[in-house]
N, C-alpha and C positions, 0 to 999 in steps of 0.2 A: 477472553479471559482469560488472561497471559497470566500466572505460577498458579495457576490454581488443579488441586489432584481430585485425579480421581482411583478410585478401587475397584476392583471387579464392578465395572458402571457398564450398561445397558443402552449405550445408547444408536443403533441399527439405526437407520435412514437417515436420522439426526443434517439437519442443514447447517455448516459451519462453514459454506463455502466465503470467501476472502476474511477471512475470522484474524485476528492474529494470537494464534495459542502459543503458539512463547517460550517455552522454563515450562507448562504443563505437565502435566502428568494422568498418563495415564495407562495404566499396570493393570494385568490381564482383563483389561475389558470390551466388549465386543459395540467395535462401528460399523460394523460390514456392513455393507450398500449407505453408506453413509457420501455423504455428499459435502470432501472436503476440497473441493476443489481453488487456490489461487489462493490456499490457509499456511499462516506463516507457522510453522510449527520447532522452530529450528531452535536446537539446544532441547524436545520434546523428550519426553520418558514414551514412548510404548511397548515395553518391553511386554512378553508374553498376550501380542491383547491381537483381534481378526480385527485384521481387517476386507473381511474377503465380500471382491467386489466393489470394495471401494472410490471413488471418484477424488485420487489425487493431481489428476494433473495442474501442471504449476505451479503444486507445490511447493510450500519452500522446507523441508526436512533437515537444514546446515547442522549438526550435531546432535541428529537425532538419535535419541537407541534403541532402534526396530532387534535386539536381541531376542530371539522365538518368536515374533509377528508370523501370521501369516498373510500374508498380502496375496495372498491367490486369487487369480483374478482380473487384481486391481490396477487401476487404471490411471496408472503415471509416467504418463505423453508431457512430456517438458519439465518436469515434479525438477527438487536440483537439488540431490543427495548429495552432496559430495561430505565427505569427514561422517559424515553415520553411522550407525553400530550397525554392521547385517552378520552376526554374529547367528547361525541359525536362519535362517530368514526367510521363509518358502516363499515364492517369486510364485510359481507355475500361475500358469499360465499368465501371467501379469503382463500390462503392455505396458514396451518397454520404449520403445521412441522417442528418442532424442532426452532421454535423462540422460542426467549429467549428472556422474561418480568418479570413483578411482577405483577402476576394476583389481590391482589388487587389494585391497582394505576387503574384501566380500570374503561369505563364509558361506554360503546358501543354495538351495536349489533353486539354479536355473534351469530342470526340466521346462521347456515348450514355455520360456517366458520368452515372448516376441519381442522382440533389440532391434533394435539398429543403434546402438549406442557402445556397442560394446566394442 
């Protein structure tokens, strides 16, 4: 599904574990409770998408655009989000344990986010 484009799509509870979604577009899509464990989302566009309670553990999100995305309660354990665009991204109650990112690029709501990475 590399370079695939979806707008306003509903992928809630979808299983993408281990897949290659690099360069994919999921603008304003619903990926709530989706299994994205270990997925390659390098340079993907997830602007304004809903990833509430999604499993992104071990995912590659390098260069991913998560502007205004909602990752409330998402599992980002050991995810690599270096270089990701996190402007107005909601990470409330997200698990960021072992997550790799650059703090100085954050423009996010970190209230109640669980993290050992900061």
